[in-house]
C-alpha positions in Angstrom: 99.6 67.7 -26.7 103.5 67.1 -27.9 105.8 64.1 -28.9 109.4 64.2 -29.1 111.0 62.4 -32.1 113.7 59.9 -31.1 117.1 59.4 -33.1 115.9 56.4 -34.8 112.8 58.8 -36.1 110.2 57.2 -33.6 107.3 59.0 -31.8 105.1 57.9 -28.8 101.6 58.4 -29.5 100.0 59.9 -26.6 97.7 57.2 -24.8 94.5 59.4 -24.9 94.8 59.5 -28.7 95.5 55.6 -29.0 92.5 55.3 -27.0 90.5 57.6 -29.1 91.5 56.1 -32.3 91.4 52.4 -31.0 95.2 52.0 -31.6 96.9 48.8 -30.3 100.3 47.3 -30.4 101.3 46.3 -33.7 98.3 48.3 -35.7 99.4 49.4 -38.7 99.2 53.4 -39.3 99.0 55.2 -42.5 101.0 59.3 -42.8 99.2 61.5 -45.1 100.9 64.8 -46.1 98.7 67.8 -46.7 100.9 70.7 -47.3 103.0 71.2 -43.8 101.0 68.8 -41.8 100.5 65.2 -41.5 97.9 63.2 -41.0 98.0 59.8 -38.8 95.5 57.3 -39.5 95.0 53.9 -38.3 94.7 51.3 -41.0 92.3 48.6 -40.0 92.0 45.3 -41.9 89.2 42.6 -41.9 91.9 40.5 -39.7 91.9 43.2 -37.1 88.2 42.3 -36.4 88.8 38.5 -36.3 86.1 37.3 -33.6 84.1 40.4 -34.2 81.2 38.0 -35.5 80.3 34.7 -34.4 79.9 32.9 -37.2 79.2 29.2 -37.1 78.6 26.9 -40.1 78.1 29.8 -42.5 79.9 29.9 -45.7 83.2 32.1 -46.3 81.1 34.8 -48.2 78.3 35.0 -45.2 81.1 35.6 -42.7 83.0 38.1 -44.9 79.4 39.8 -45.2 79.0 39.8 -41.3 82.0 40.8 -40.8 81.8 44.0 -42.9 78.9 44.6 -41.3 80.1 44.6 -37.9 83.3 46.8 -39.1 80.9 49.4 -40.5 78.6 49.3 -37.2 81.8 49.8 -35.0 83.2 52.8 -37.4 80.4 54.8 -38.1 79.8 58.2 -36.9 83.9 58.3 -36.4 85.5 61.0 -38.1 87.6 60.4 -40.9 
């Protein structure tokens, strides 16, 4: 799969890759240089999973623990 770098230094991530990595508009990406290669990694924050857990009447700490558990479950088995 190929993509062209624009005059502004931008590239388009192919849809099949975006779908496989669950990348959406406005998601943040991290670039990791490994020798002559660059690894592109989506950066997911707790805010990206807002609404993933239904929590009513719970403390902030309880909601945060539930959100972390949901993130772990969602990403378990995905390659790093």
